[in-house]
C-alpha positions in Angstrom: 4.9 -20.8 -16.5 7.1 -18.4 -15.5 5.9 -14.8 -14.4 6.9 -13.3 -18.1 5.4 -15.7 -20.1 2.0 -15.6 -17.3 2.2 -11.7 -17.6 2.5 -11.7 -21.7 -0.8 -14.2 -21.6 -2.8 -12.0 -19.7 -2.0 -9.2 -21.5 -3.0 -10.7 -24.7 -6.2 -11.8 -22.9 -6.9 -8.7 -21.8 -6.7 -6.6 -24.7 -8.4 -9.1 -26.6 -11.8 -7.9 -24.8 -13.6 -5.4 -26.6 -15.0 -3.3 -23.4 -11.4 -2.6 -21.9 -10.2 0.9 -21.9 -7.1 0.7 -20.1 -4.6 -1.7 -18.9 -1.9 -0.8 -16.6 0.7 -2.3 -14.5 1.7 -0.2 -11.0 3.0 -1.6 -8.1 6.4 -2.2 -8.0 7.4 -2.0 -11.9 5.5 1.9 -11.2 8.3 3.0 -8.6 11.1 0.3 -10.9 11.9 -1.6 -8.0 10.5 -5.0 -9.5 11.7 -8.5 -9.5 11.0 -12.2 -9.3 9.5 -11.7 -6.1 6.6 -9.1 -6.8 3.2 -9.3 -7.6 1.8 -8.4 -10.9 -0.1 -5.5 -10.6 -3.0 -4.5 -13.1 -5.7 -1.8 -13.4 -7.7 -2.0 -15.9 -10.5 -0.1 -16.8 -13.8 -1.5 -18.4 -16.7 0.2 -19.8 -19.7 1.1 -17.6 -22.0 -2.4 -16.7 -19.4 -4.9 -17.8 -17.3 -5.0 -14.4 -19.2 -8.8 -13.0 -18.6 -9.9 -16.8 -15.1 -9.2 -17.2 -13.7 -10.3 -14.3 -15.7 -13.7 -14.7 -14.3 -13.8 -18.7 -11.1 -13.6 -16.6 -11.1 -15.6 -14.1 -12.3 -18.3 -16.5 -9.1 -17.6 -18.8 -6.4 -17.9 -15.6 -8.5 -21.1 -14.8 -8.1 -22.6 -18.0 -3.6 -21.8 -18.5 -2.5 -22.1 -15.0 -5.9 -22.7 -12.5 -7.0 -20.2 -9.6 -6.2 -21.7 -5.9 -7.1 -19.2 -4.3 -8.7 -15.8 -4.7 -8.5 -13.2 -1.8 -11.3 -10.1 -2.4 -10.8 -6.8 -1.4 -13.7 -5.1 -2.5 -16.2 -6.6 -5.3 -18.9 -4.1 -5.9 -20.5 -3.5 -9.9 -18.9 -0.9 -10.5 -14.8 -1.8 -9.3 -13.8 -4.8 -8.0 -10.0 -5.7 -6.6 -8.9 -9.0 -5.9 -5.6 -11.2 -5.4 -5.3 -15.0 -7.2 -2.7 -17.4 -6.2 -2.6 -20.0 -9.2 -1.8 -23.6 -9.2 0.6 -23.8 -12.2 3.1 -20.8 -11.0 5.6 -20.8 -8.6 4.0 -19.3 -5.3 5.0 -15.3 -5.3 3.6 -15.1 -8.5 0.6 -13.4 -7.1 -2.2 -11.2 -10.0 -3.3 -8.4 -8.1 -6.1 -7.2 -10.5 -8.2 -3.5 -9.7 -10.7 -3.2 -12.5 -13.3 -0.2 -12.5 -15.6 1.3 -14.5 -15.3 3.8 -17.2 -17.2 6.4 -15.5 -16.0 6.2 -12.1 -13.6 8.7 -11.1 -11.5 6.2 -8.6 -9.2 4.6 -10.5 -5.8 5.4 -8.0 -4.1 6.3 -11.4 -2.2 9.4 -10.0 1.3 9.3 -10.6 2.3 11.2 -7.4 1.2 8.4 -5.5 0.8 5.3 -7.3 4.4 6.2 -9.4 5.3 5.6 -13.4 2.6 2.9 -14.1 3.4 0.6 -17.5 0.8 1.4 -19.8 -0.3 -1.9 -22.4 -3.5 0.1 -23.5 -5.1 3.3 -23.2 -8.3 3.7 -25.3 -8.8 7.4 -23.7 -5.8 8.5 -22.7 -6.7 8.9 -19.5 -2.8 8.7 -18.5 -2.7 12.5 -20.2 -5.4 13.3 -18.7 -4.8 13.2 -14.7 -4.8 16.2 -12.8 -2.8 17.0 -9.1 -5.1 18.9 -6.4 -2.0 20.3 -4.9 -3.9 22.4 -2.3 -6.8 19.7 -1.6 -3.9 17.3 -1.4 -2.2 19.0 1.1 -4.8 19.9 3.2 -5.4 16.0 3.7 -1.7 15.6 4.6 -1.5 18.6 6.9 -5.1 16.9 9.1 -3.3 13.6 9.1 -0.3 14.9 10.3 -2.3 17.0 13.1 -3.9 13.9 14.5 -0.8 11.6 14.5 0.9 13.9 16.5 -1.8 14.8 18.3 -2.0 10.9 19.2 1.9 10.6 19.7 2.1 13.9 22.3 -1.2 12.9 24.5 -0.7 9.0 25.0 2.3 7.7 26.0 1.1 7.6 29.4 -0.6 4.7 28.1 2.7 3.1 27.5 4.6 3.3 30.6 0.8 2.8 32.7 1.0 -0.6 31.5 4.5 -1.1 31.9 4.4 -0.1 35.6 1.7 -2.7 35.9 3.9 -5.6 34.9 1.0 -6.3 31.5 3.3 -6.7 28.6 0.9 -7.5 26.3 -1.4 -4.9 26.6 1.9 -2.9 26.9 3.1 -3.8 23.6 -0.5 -3.4 22.1 -0.1 0.3 23.4 3.1 0.5 21.9 2.5 -0.4 18.3 -0.7 1.8 18.3 -0.5 4.8 20.3 3.9 4.9 19.6 4.9 3.2 16.4 2.4 4.3 14.6 1.8 7.7 14.7 5.7 8.6 14.6 6.0 6.6 11.6 2.9 8.3 10.5 4.5 12.0 11.3 8.2 10.6 9.7 6.6 9.7 6.4 5.1 13.3 6.0 8.7 14.8 6.7 10.4 12.7 4.6 8.0 11.5 2.1 4.4 13.1 1.9 2.9 11.9 -1.1 2.7 8.4 0.9 2.1 9.6 4.3 -0.8 6.9 4.6 1.3 4.0 3.3 2.3 2.9 6.8 5.1 0.5 7.0 5.4 -0.2 3.4 8.5 1.1 1.0 10.3 2.5 4.4 13.9 1.1 2.9 13.2 3.3 -0.9 12.0 5.8 1.1 13.5 6.9 4.3 17.0 7.4 5.3 19.7 4.6 6.2 19.3 5.8 9.5 15.9 6.4 10.1 15.2 2.8 8.5 17.2 1.4 10.9 16.2 3.4 14.0 12.6 1.8 13.2 13.8 -2.0 12.7 15.4 -1.7 16.5 11.9 -0.3 17.5 9.8 -3.1 16.3 12.3 -5.4 17.3 11.4 -6.5 21.4 12.4 -9.3 23.3 11.0 -8.4 26.5 8.9 -6.2 28.9 12.1 -4.3 29.8 13.4 -4.1 26.4 10.0 -2.4 25.6 10.6 0.4 28.3 14.0 1.3 26.5 12.4 1.3 23.2 9.9 3.2 23.8 12.3 5.8 25.1 13.8 5.8 22.1 11.3 6.6 20.2 9.9 9.3 22.0 13.7 10.5 21.5 13.9 9.8 18.2 10.7 12.0 17.9 11.8 15.1 19.9 14.6 14.9 17.6 13.1 14.8 14.3 10.3 17.5 15.0 11.8 19.3 17.9 8.8 19.5 19.9 9.5 18.4 23.2 6.1 18.1 24.4 6.3 14.9 26.6 
């Protein structure tokens, strides 16, 4: 069974459940970058008190049409569940990503400015028409995240230098990833695409300028401790160039 056949069968099944109020596809499809390697990314809303029942029905159906080989549970609560499924009767990239939430739970992750333009297959109550964006509150979150990222970068670069001097490559590399690359990339995200300020390394090829992506590729490619020393300096130079704060 190919992925389009699988998706068609899944949608038909979910639409047959009377407790289901919303069926939407997100992920790659929401950002118009879907290909044959993308997950089947589903967001489902169901009536209160029916989440466990709905997931059980869905899993029984998946076992019937393909067979579930492995499940990764992100969260499993009474009012919402998030699971990834690997199936036996499909190719290894046809992963089903199911996020299902109760009707009364406001955390539906439908915000268009963050999660893109969902493909809506069923919307009983017009959820997508009711989405509101509190721009001021969102900006406050971005500002707080940006301040913390810049403070971490500005304060802790000595940790990498110290471990390089000691010759402790593994320790230096760990600090480099946590205290140099992470805050640098977080700050760059806020500069170039702030709505995804907390998406870490995801979607950089789609959201960053090509030259910045190439630089990040180089920063992530470390041969040895001498190369780490060079890449650490390169990261500091990029930070100072992009943010104009030569604090280091």
